[in-house]
N, C-alpha and C positions, 0 to 999 in steps of 0.2 A: 502493498501500502504507499509505505514513504518512499520505494523508489519512482512509483508510478507519479506521485504529487512532485517529486523532483523531477522526472522527466517530463511532463506536463510545464512547470517553472521554466526549465531551461527552453521548452521551444518560446515560450512566452518571450523570453528573453532575446532571442534568437529573429523574433520578431522587431525589435526595436531597431528603428535607423535614423539617419539623419540628411539634412542637406542643407541646403546653401540656395538664397534667394538672390538673383542677377538677374535685372534685363536683358535681353541683347542689347539695346541701345544703349546699356550702360557701358558694356566691353569697349576695352581699349580699342586704340584701331588709325590708320591717317585719312581717314574720309569724312569723318567730322560726326557720325555716326555710328556703335556695333554693329559688326555685321555678319555673317554666315562664313564668314573666310578664317583665315589661320588665328587669330585671337579667342575665337567658339571655340577651335580644337583643343586649343594653346590650355583654356579654361576647364575643361574637360580633364584633360590629363593632369589639372591640379586638383579636381575633385578625388579622380582618383588616388593621389600621394595623398590627398586627406583623411581617407578613407571614408567620402562620405556615397551617398546611395541616391540622392537628389539633386537636381539643379532644377529649383524652381523659375520661371521665366513668368512675365507679363503678357496680356493678348497680345498677339505677333499678326494682326489685321492690321491693313491701313490705315493710318490714322486720318483723320476727319477734322471737325471745330475742336480745336483748343489743343490741337496735338495730343491730345487723349489715347492712349490705345484701348480705353471700354467707348469710345466715339469711334467707331469703323464705320467705314462706306460697304462692310460687308462681314457677315457674321463665319466666311467661309474663304474668303482670300488671305494670301499675306501681304505683308508691310516690302512695298518695294526697295525701301530705303534700306534695308537688310542683306538686298543684294552686293555678294561681292565683285567689285570688278577684276580684284586679281582670276577670281575663279575664272570670270567670264574669258579673261585673256588669257589663258591658260586652256580654255576648250574653243579658244577660234574666233569666239565672237565680238571682241574687241582686241584692236591692235595695242603694241605700248602705247603710243603716242595719244592715245583717245581716252589712256585714264587718267583722272584730273590727278593736280600734283596733291601730294602729300600734306597735311597740315597738321599742328599739335596738337598733341588730348587734352579737347576741353568740353563746355558744354555742350548738348547738340543745338544746332543753329537750323531751325526747321526750317525757316525762309530761305538759307542758302539752299539748304536742300531739294527746296520746292522748284528752285529755277536750275538747280544742275543737272540731278538725277535724269530728268526725263531727257533732256538731251542727250547723253550718253546709253541710256537705257534705247533709246532712240534707235542708236548705230548698230548694238547688240543685236536687237529685235530683226532689223531689218534684215543682218544677214542669217537668222536662224528662218527667217520667213524664206529667205530666194532660195533654200534647199531646206525643205522641213523636214525631220528627222522622222523615221517610224514612233520613236520616243517621244516625241511633241504630240502628234497625231492621238496616240494613245492616250496621252495628256489628256486632250483635251475631252475625246469620246467619257474618258471617265467621268470628268469632272463636268460634265455638260450642265447638270442637275443644276449647278452655279453657276458656273463661269460662262456662258451666253450672257446670261440677262446682267452678269456683273461688267463682263466688258461691254456691252450695249450702256449699261449705267455710265459707265468713265468715260466712254465717249462723247454719252449726252452731256455730261459736266461739262465738258471740255467745249462744246461745241458752246455751250451757253456761258463762256468766259469762266468755269467753276463756280455756279450759281448755286444754292442750294436746292432743293428737290421742292420745296412749297413754293422757288420762285418761276418753275421752269413754267411755259408755256403749257394751258388747260390741258391741250390733246395728247402731248408728250406726257405731264404729269400724272393723267388719268388713266394713261399706258392703251389709247383710244389704236383698234387695232391695225387702221391706214398708216397713220401718225409712225406707229412704231417700227413697221414693215418699211414705209420711204425713212425712216432715220437708220436701219439698218443696214438698207444697199446705199446710201449715203456714205455714212460713217464706217464701213467694211474696214477700211485700210487702220482705220483706229478701232474697232475691237481688235483687229488681229492684234495689234501691239501690245492691247493690255491683256490678251492671251499668252501672251511669249511673253509678257513679264513674271505673270502667273505659272508660266513652266518654270523659267530661272531660278523663282523665289523655291517653288514646290521642292526642284531639281537638287540646290543647296542643302533645304531645311531634311530631308529625307539624308543627305551624305551623312551632313551633323547628327542625324539622330541615330544611324547605322553605327557611327562612331563611336558614339555616347553607350548606346546599349552594349556593343563591343568594349570596354569597359566596366561596364558591370552599373553605368550611373544611369540612371531612368527621368525623362524628362519630366518634369511635372507645368501642366498648361494650365490656361485661366481662360476662363470664358464668360463674359460678361453676361447677364442674366436678360439684358434688355439689348436689344438694335439700336442703333444710332436712327434721329430722323431724317436723316441724310444719307439714303444707305440702298443698296438696290434690294433689301431687305424687306423695306417697308413698299418700295416702288414698284418689284415683280409680285408680293400677297397682301398686299394693306386692307385686306379683308379679313386677316388675323391680328389685326390691331386695332385700337378704339380711335376711328377716324369718324367724318360726318361722312363719308362715301365719296371724296373728292379728294381724298388724301390727306385732308388737313387731322391735324388732331384734335382730338376733345377733348383728351387730360393726357397727363403727361407723370413722369414718373420723376422721384426722388424720395427723403428722409425729411421727418418731424422736427422740430427744434428740439435741440438737447444741449447738452450743458456745455458742447464740442463745437456750436454752432446755432448760435442764439434766433436764427429765422430758416431753419433745418438746411437741405442740400437740395436745388433744384436743377435736377438732373435732362431733361427735359427730354427723353427719353420715349418713343411710344409707348403704349400701356399694351397688353395684349388682350385682346378678345376670349378671355379662356373659354366660356361655352362654344364658341367656334373651333378652339383646338380638339378641344373634347372631343365634338362629333364628328372630327377626323382621325380621330384615336389618337392625336399627339403626332401626328404623322411630320410634320416640320420638325418637330423637337427631338425624333427620333432622329431623324436622316441629319440634325446639326450635331448629335453626341456620338453617332455612330463616326461621324466625320474628326468629331474632335478628339475622339479616344483611338481612331487611325494613323493621327500625327502625333500625338501623346501617348505617355505610358500611363499618367496620373493627370485628370481633370479636376482643377479647383471652378465650384462654380460659383461666380459672385452675388451679395447678395440673396442665398440660397433663403432665408426666411420669407422672400417676394413670393413664392412659392405656397404660402400658407395664408398669407393674405398681405398684400400691397399699398402700398401710401400713394392715393392718387389728388394728383394737382391740378385747377382747372386749367385748361389751356391758354395761355396768354400773363397768367399771373407770374408776380416779379418776385417773389418769395415764394417757399413751401409753405410756410406759415397757416394760408388759407384750405389744405388739402384734407382725405382724409380716408380711412382705412376701409377697404373693399377685400371682400371672401376671395383667397385663386384657388387653383385646383385643388391643390393639398394631395392626398392620399392617390387620388385618382392618378395624377399627376407621376408618381412616385411609382406607383404599378407599371404603369407603361414605359418606366424608362427601365426599372427591373426585368420586366419581359424583353427587351433592346438589349441590355446589358448586360444582364446577372447585375448582383449587389456589391461590386468592388470597383476598384480605380477610381472614383471619385472623392474628392474635398468637399464638404459644403462650411462654405464660408456662413456663419452662422452669428455673424456681429452684431451689434443694436441691440434692438429692444424686442427683448425674445418674450411674448406670450409662453401659458402650459401649452395651446396648439401648436405655436412653432416647434417647442422640445419634445413633443409627440409627435408630430412631424418626422423630426430628425431621428428620433429616435426609431421609427418605422422602415425610416429609408436602410438603416445600417449605415451612413457615410459619417465618418468623425467628420467631427468640428472644430471651429479652431478655439485657441487660449491663447491670449494675449499676454505676458509677463508683464509688460510695460502699467496696464491696465491693474493689474493686481494691485498697485501701491499709489495708482493716480486718485485723488480723492473725487475727480466728477465725474467719474467710472460708475455709477451704481451696483454693478453684476458683482457678483465673485468671482474673481479670476487668481487666486490666491492657489499655489500650487497643489497642496491638498485637497482641492476639491476635482484637479483633473481626472477625467477616467481613459483608460488606456488606451480605449477607440478614439483618440482626440490627436492632435496637432499642436503644437504650442511651435510660438515664433516669440522673440523678444518684442517684435515691432513686426509690421507688416510695412509695403510702399507707402499707403497713409497716414504711418505716423513718423513723428521724428527720430534720428538715429535714437539709440541707448545713450549714447554720451549726449546729445544734443536733448537728450530728456534731461539728464541729470543737471545741465547747466540750466534748463528752462524752467524744469516743475519747481512748485514752488517746495521751500526749505525742508517743512516738515512734512511730505510728501516722500523727498530725500533722505531724511531722518529716517521716516517710519522703513523704505527701504532697504536703506543701511542696517538698520537693526534687525529686522527680520531675515537678510541675507550675510549679515555678521559681515561685515564687509566696512572699508574708508571708502567717502565717496568716491576719490580717484580711482577705488576700484571695482567699481560700482558696474560697468560694462559687462566686465570678464566674469564677476556674480553673477548677474541675469542670465549669461549663457551658460554659465555652469547650469544654475539653477531648472533651464529649461532643457540642456542633457543628462539632468538627474530625474525630472519629473518622469510619472508614470507614462507618460502619454509615449504612444507606439511609434509615434511621427514628430521628429523636432527640427523647426527650420530658421536658420539665423541668415538673417541680410548677409550680404559680404560686409558692407560699409560697418557693420559691430563686430566683423571681426577684425576690424581695421581701425577700429576704436574712434572711425572721422563723428566729427561733430556734425552740427546741422547746414552745414554748408553741403553736406552728403545726401541731404532727405530728397527722397523722390517726387513725394506729392502731397502738397497741402488741401484737403478737400474743402470742397467752394470757395477757391481762389482760381485765379485766371493767371498764368505769365509764371516765369520759372520753373515751373512742374515738368517735369518728364524729360528731366535734360542732364540730372547728373551722371557721370563717366568718370571711371574708373582711371587713376592717372597713378596710383601706387600699385610700386610692382608687387608680383604677389610671389614672395620669397619661398625659397624650400622652408626656410627657418618656418615660417608659418604654416606651410603645409604640415610640418611633423607636429608642429603644436596643435593644431587642428586636429590631427589621428590621434595624438597623446590622449585628450581630452577625449575623442570618439571612444574610442576603447575604454579608457577610464569608469565612461559610464554606458559599459557593453550594448554601444551602438554601430559597432563595426561590421558590415555585410560579411557573411558569413565565407563567401569565395575572398576576401582581403583579410582574411582572419588567419592565416596558414604561411 
């Protein structure tokens, strides 16, 4: 009996693992933004040396309004900014003199990328399309369920001077068959360009994923619960969203006021017409999740609580303060996803206002929720995030992309909160970041994810995003070398807290 108990305990420990949160755009590199080139492969090597199991990233879709990865032109497409020019050169799609001059690593300047990238990618696309390969044709066929409409959507946007969907001519905005057919014929060249760019992206992405998996690293992807109001998703299937029948939104998404945002968060995303989704047996969501699980090893679903109930704000409101809660699909949605994918491979972002109903839905899903160590000591956070409350089936973070770095938290939190954290973790203030990391790794949570900036003890300058603000977000890039000494330190703590993957433990 004792041997069986010890065996079960050992199995539980072997399930423990950890990883690092690092957006693709934050990688170093010579082209003004992180790419899927040699720096991404080098980061995989670093993760392997550090005995990590997971690399968590942010959404990889083409960024729209505010440069946010959570406001993408498509729920399925990849970000053209992540395409590496050096790889295109190696494949013969670019000549050496067509590759832009290298620039020092610094914050992402999306304005420069917006002007520069299409010029270079057009040259590569022209060469691909001049002698389309079997691989390219197969890609277009396999991805036609989203690629055709996305490419046409982007071509029309370019023709309309990048105007948002809401400002398109009525016949195009509402997809009148004659207008769509004419646009498809008129913009055939541009449509092919956007398809070629997606081929480049996914070819490079698949190569990186294969390399990471070969090194024992699993990629944790991230999908926003909502699509963008300026997206091919809304344009293609407006009946799946809360609109007036003319593609104009009637209610939009957000979060209510809380201690972190006095006016709440007004995201502005389309809200789903959940009865319509249910009538179609959640076919659109099933397809989206099948796609996500084909390109990631694990999928984090942002704002998971929105499936139980969601905060609806009348379209046109200036803040989120005038919204109200409405019922979501709840268990019907969970059951549909289970039927399609089984019950594993998903992380539920369950932060924020959690009702008993949300907790019941999360328990029924079987998915691990998230725990934020910073919240455990933040007097503004009403939830209890102290480590002793964590279940095994959870993912613990020092902080996420929406939090200031832990070192930044130490410097900006109230003295009382910092004092409490130091008392609880038995450390001096200057050692608080390392102590929080160790508390995460020591916790019972099956998975621990530490942002790269926290391992480097960087301050607020390395913050990725400040919710409800615009400007200076999604720009942080790693300009600090990832040394062998740091990898050894991370590996040592990973082993100390029994989170080394079995293959790396020998």
